[in-house]
N, C-alpha and C positions, 0 to 999 in steps of 0.2 A: 688470422689473415691480415693483421694490421699493416704489415710491411708491404702488402700489395697495393695499398691505396694512399701512398704518400703524395700529396698534392702541392703544387706550386701556385701560391696565390697571385704571383706576378705573371704567370703564364697567360698569353693572349687567348688560349683556347678556352679559358674559364674553368671553374671548378666542376661544373656538371659534365662538360665534355671530357675533361681529364679523367674523371671518375669512370665514366662510361668506357673510355678507351682502355684504361688499365684493367678493368674487370674483364672486358672482352678479350684482351690480349692474354690475360692469365688463364682464361678458359681454353682458348685456342692452343696455348702452349702446354696445356695439361697440368698447370699448377693448381687449378681448382678442378677437381674431378667431377664428371657428370653425376647428377643426383645430389650434389652437396647443397645443403640448405644455406641460403644467403643470410647475413645478419639482417635483423629488422632495420627498417629505415630510421627508427628512433635510436637504436643502439649504434648504428654506423655513424649517424650524424653527430652523436655525442663523442664518439671515439675520434672522429676527424675534426671536430670543432667547426662543422659547417651546418647550414640550415637543413632541416629535415626535408623541406620541399626540393632542395637540390638533389638529395639522394633519391627521392621518389621520382623525380624527372629522369634521372639516370637509369633507374630500374625500369621505368616505362619504355624508355628507348631500347634498352636491352631486350625487353619482352617483345617489342615490335619486331626486332630482328631475330627473335627466337633463340637468343643465347640463354635466357632464363624463362621459366614458366611460373605462373602463379597457381597455388593450390588453396582453395577456399579454407579459411581459418588456420592455415599452416604457414603462409608466407610464400617467399620466392625460393625456387630451387634451380640449380643448373640443369638445363635441358638434357635429358639422357641421350637424345639423338643428335646433339650438336656436333659430335665428332665422328659420327658413323661413316661418313664418306671421306674421312681423312686417311691418308696413306700411313702405313705402319712406320712409326718414327724410329730412326736410328740415332745413336748418340752423336753429339757434335764431333767428338774425337774420331769416330769411325769415318764420318763424312770427310773431315779434313785430311785424314791419313790417306783415304782413297784418292782424293783430288791431287795430292802431292806425293804420290807413291814413287814417282821417278821412273816408272816402267816405260813411259813414252818419251822419246827423244824429240821434243818439239822443234828443235833447231833443224831437224831433217824433214819433219812433217809439214811445216808451213812453207808455202810457195812464195809468200811476200811478207817481209818483216818491216812493218811501218815504224816500229820502235827504233830502227836503225837510221831513220831519216832525220835531217836537221830541222828542228821546229822552233818557233818562237815560244819561249817559256816565260810565264809571269807568275809571281808569287800568288798563291791562292788567297793570302790575306792582304792583298794590295790595298784594300779599303782602310787598313790600319795605318797606312803611311800618310803623314801630313803633307809631304811633297811628292804627290803621285802623278808622274808624267807618263803613265802607261797609255797606250793607244787603244781605242775601240770600246771604252767603257762610258757609261752615261753619268751625268750628274743627277743623282736621285731627287734633288730639289726641283729639277725641271720636269720630272715625270708627271704627266697629267693624271694623277691618281683618281680624282673625282670623275673625270670623263671616261677613263678606262673602266672604272667600276660600273658606271652607268651602262656602258656598252656590254660588259659582261653580264650584268643583271638582265638586260634585255635579251641577250643571247641564250639565256637559260629559261626563257618562257616556254610554256607548254608546246606551242606550235614550233618554236625554234628547235627544241629538243627532238621533236618528232622528225624534223628535217635532217639535223646533223647527227643524230644517234644511229641512223642507218649506215650500212656499209656503202660508201659512194663508189666503191670499186676503183675506177680510174678517173672519176669526175672531180671537179672542184666546186666550191661554193659559188654559185652564179652571181650573187651580189658582190662578192669580193672581186671576181673577174671583171665585172662591170665597172667597179671603182678603179681598178688598175687600168682598165682600158680607157675610161673617160676622164680620170682625174690625174693619175700619176704619169702615164705615158705622154699625154699631150704637153705636159710641162717640159718634156725632153724632145719635143718635135716629132713624136711618133703617133701615128693613127693606124691601128691594126684591127683585125677581126677577133672575135672571141676565141676561135679555134687556132689562133696564133699565139696563145698565152697558156702557160702551164705554171701552176702554183708549186712552190718547192719549200723544203724545210730550210730556209735561208739560202744565201748565195753559195755557201759551201756545197750543199746538196745539188744546186743547179750546176755548179762547175764539175762536180764528179759525174753527174749524169751526162753532161755534154761531152766530156773527154772520154768517157766510156764508149760513147757512140762513135766518136771521131777517130780515136787512135787505135793502132795495132802495134805489135812489136817492131814493125818495120817503119812506122811513122816517124817523121821529124817534127818536133813541136817547138815553136819559138816562144820565148818568154822574156819580158823586159829585164834588163840588168842595170840597176838593182830592180827586184820585183817582189811579187807576193810569194812567200815560201810555200804556203799551203797548195797553191795551184801547181807549183813545181813538183811538190811531193805527190800530188794526185797523178800528174802526168807520168811520174816514174813508176807508178803501179802498172802502166800499160806499155811504156816504151823507155828505152835507155837513151834515145836520141833527143835529148832536151837541149836546145841551142839558145845561148844568151843573145839578146838583141839590145845593143847599147842605148842608153838613155842620156840625153843632154838636157839643156834648159828649155828645149822645145819638144820634148817627148822622145820617142824612139827615133834613131837615125835611120835613114834610108841606106841600106847596105846590101851587098850580095848575099848575106846570111838569109834574107827573106826569100830568095829565089828557090831555096831547097826545102822550105817548110811546107808541110801538109796543112798545118793550122798554126795560128799564133794567138797569144793572149795579150790583150791590151787594156790599160786603164786610162783612156785618152782624156777624159774630162778632169781627172785629178789623180795623177800617176801615183801608184803605190810602190815605194814609200816616199819618193822624192817630192811629191805634191805638184809637179809641173804639169802644164796643160799642153797636149799635143796641138801643134800649130795647124791652121787651116790648110796651108800648102801641103804639109805632110799627110794630113788626113786624106786629101784628094789623091795624092800619089800612092798611098798604101792601098786604097780601094782599087785604083787602076791596076796596081801590081797583083792584087789578089785575083783579079779576073785574068790578067795576062799569064801569071805563073800558076794559076789554079790552086790557091790555098784559101782556107776558111779563116774567119776572124771571130774570136770570142771577145765581146766588148763587156767588160765589167764596169758598170756606170756608178760605182760607189761614190758617195759624197757629192755628186754633182749638184744636188739640191741645196747643199749648204755652202756652196761657193758664194761669196758676198762682195768681193772687191770690184768685180766687173760683171757685166751681163754675161752669164755663162753661155758657152757654145752649145748648140743642140747635140744630141747623141750622134755618134758616128753612124749608127744605123740609119739615121734620117737622110743621109747622103748616099746610101748604098743602093745603086741602081741594078746591082747584079744578084742580089739575094744571097750574099756571102757572109753576112754578119749575123751572129747569134748574140742576143742581148741578155745580160744578166742584171736584174734589179733586186733590191732588198729593202725591207723596213728596219733592218737592224741598226743602221747608223742614225735613224731618226726617232723611231719609237723605242725599241729596246733590243739589244743583242740576244737576250734570253728568250725572246718571243719566237725566234727562228722561223720567220716567214719571208720568203723571197719569191721570185718568179723568173721564168724564161720566156723570151719572145723570139720567134723565128718563123721561117717558112712552115707552112702547114705540114709538109712531108716530114720535116725534122721534128716538129712538136708531136706529131702522131707517134713517132718512134720513141721520143722521150717519155711520152705518157705511158706507152706500153712497158718501157724499162722501169719507170717509177712504180708501176703496178707490181712488178716482180720484187722490187726492193721493199716497198712500204705501202703499196696500194695508193694512199693519198695522205697529205698532211692532216693533222687533227682538225676535224671539221668544226668543232666548237671554237678553236682559235681563229679559223678562217671567218666564221660569222661575226665574232666580236671585232676583229680587225676591219671587216667590211662596214660595220656600223660606225666604227671610229673614223673611217675615211668618209663615209657618206654624210656624216653630220658636221664635217668641217673641222673636227678636232685635230686632224693631222696637219692641216694648214696652219692652225693656231700654234701647234707645237713647233712647226718649222720656223715660224717667225720668232718664237722664243729662243730656239736653238741658235739661229743666225745672230740674234742680238747678243746672246751670251758668248758665243764663239768669237764674234767680232771684238767684244770687250776684252776677253781673255787673251786673244791673239795680240791685241795692241799692247797689253800689259807685258806679255811674254817678249815681244820684239823690243820694247823699251828696256826691259831688264837685260836682254841679251846685248843690246847696244851699250848698256851701262857697264856690265861686268865682263862681257866677252866680245868686245868690239871688233877684234881681228878675225873672229871665226866667221865662216860662210854659211848663209842660210839660202836654200833653194827658193827661187821665185815661185809664188803660188797665188791663187785667187781666193784663198780662205780655207774652208774645211775645218779640220779639228786637230791638225798636227803640223810641225815643221821638221824639216830634214836638215841636220846640222853637220858641217864638216869642220873638225878641229885641226890643230897642228898635225903635221905628218907623223911626228914622233909619238903622238898620243894613241894609246890603245883604248878604245871605248869600252872594251870588256873589262879592263882594269878599272877604268873610271866608274863603270856601273857598280862593280863590287865595292869600291871604296865609298861611293855615294850611298849605297844601300845601308852601310853601317851608320850613316848620319840621317837616315829616314827619308832619303831621296830615291825615287824609282825612275830610271831611264832605260831605254831599250837600245842596246848596241846594234849597229846596222849591218854587220858582216853576215848575219843570217839571211839577208836579202840578196846575196850574190851566189851565183852558180860557180863562177870561175874560181880556180884554186888561188889565182893571183888577185885576191879581193882586198879592198882597203879595210883597215881596222879603225880608222879615225873618224868614222861617221856614226851617227845615232839619230834616233827619232824622239821627239818630245811631243807627246799628246797632251792636250790641255782641256779635254771635255770634263774629266772627272775631278780635277783639282779645284779647290776653292781659290777664287781669283786673288784673295788677300794673301795667299801663300806662295804665289808665283815668284815674286821678286826675291824673297828669301831663299826659295828653292834654287833659283838660278845663281844666287850669290854663293850658296854652298857648292854647287857644281863648279863654279869658277875657282873657288878656294881649293877644292880637291884636285882639279886639273892643274892648277899652279904647283901644287905640292908634287904631283907626279912628274910633270915636265921639267921642273927645276932640278930634280934629282937625275933625270935622264940627261939633261944638258951638261951637268957636272961630270957625268961619266963619259 
């Protein structure tokens, strides 16, 4: 059985845990049959070149979990009953062949094909690129590891486990709701009751829930142009009537297109992807139109907390006198996108329906994550993280703008109040898709902007540069490479 127990001394799991994992996996998979005697701890330790105590500790753990049993004066044996409740196994080839038999024509069985939608695509190995200008990823050096571990450790105490291990059905962690209500929302000018808040699995889940409740096949849904592709794609799952709402340097323009909408989606504080802020005059007008024309507003308040050039405007919802705004917030852009924690704020009647729908989909977000995040907020760690993010983003943004001015002075950058990205417009003849492909070959990642447009007549010379995950020392060289690649592309086009 030597081949079953090859261990990696550099693995963070440690030798004892690795040995325990490999033996249990071999028993479950039937590679070690029930009743088989295990090697003595001395024999196995000598064969593997590890301490006997390590083997003994692994065996004791396996015995605690009833994978093996100890017989007096005979040693350890695989428990005969360990596989009694396991289903009869079929061969891998049988299972694979049945799954891909081809007897089902899935193109006719599926009523909605999400794979046909245009989505933002990022290389899975984006971390390997030295000049990574992708959007929406964190700088791991800023992640508060010590504070997060502390909160997680406290979240798995005996009393806490008793609280969050039960099925909450449709409830949320009260401590987290309290922190959202008393710490996060007041920063955006919002004061609400507990039953006006619903915790979600990130902003994406909040948006899907909201649109599922609002839209039908006859609804007309307005979205910023350029705008957030994922909310456009979510809307297309419910209606084909998705209408672009043009954006300029002051946010969406006031146009007749608003009059026919049943609901609209806005990112007023930090427009996605152009980064502009919706002006106060337009905010007031849109709220008035919503009441006059009877449409609802979904406010995605992403990155509002990391604007740093000017004092940020409060949330659009704070000026809503008519109860027509549904507010979407998230911890993804500040804490970590992989945490997947967000929240909805709205009138009680809406939140009640959203809670009932969430119960049908997932019941509630993972309660242990909620409790750990609640401690993180309650102890002020989130405030400290925000200060660190703002300091880092301000410094990186300054370096990025200096580099753009040095190497690409004629290109246009949308005005913004900070955040974590810039929206760039290059020469008209430039195709940002080609630029991205050529830059990729030189270790530079950028995101073409055409994906953010609904209209067929969309520009191809725009792209987004995110700067949260890139090392500040690599920014200037990355922009220099972009300028060199762009010059190579445009000079050839000009000659033709």
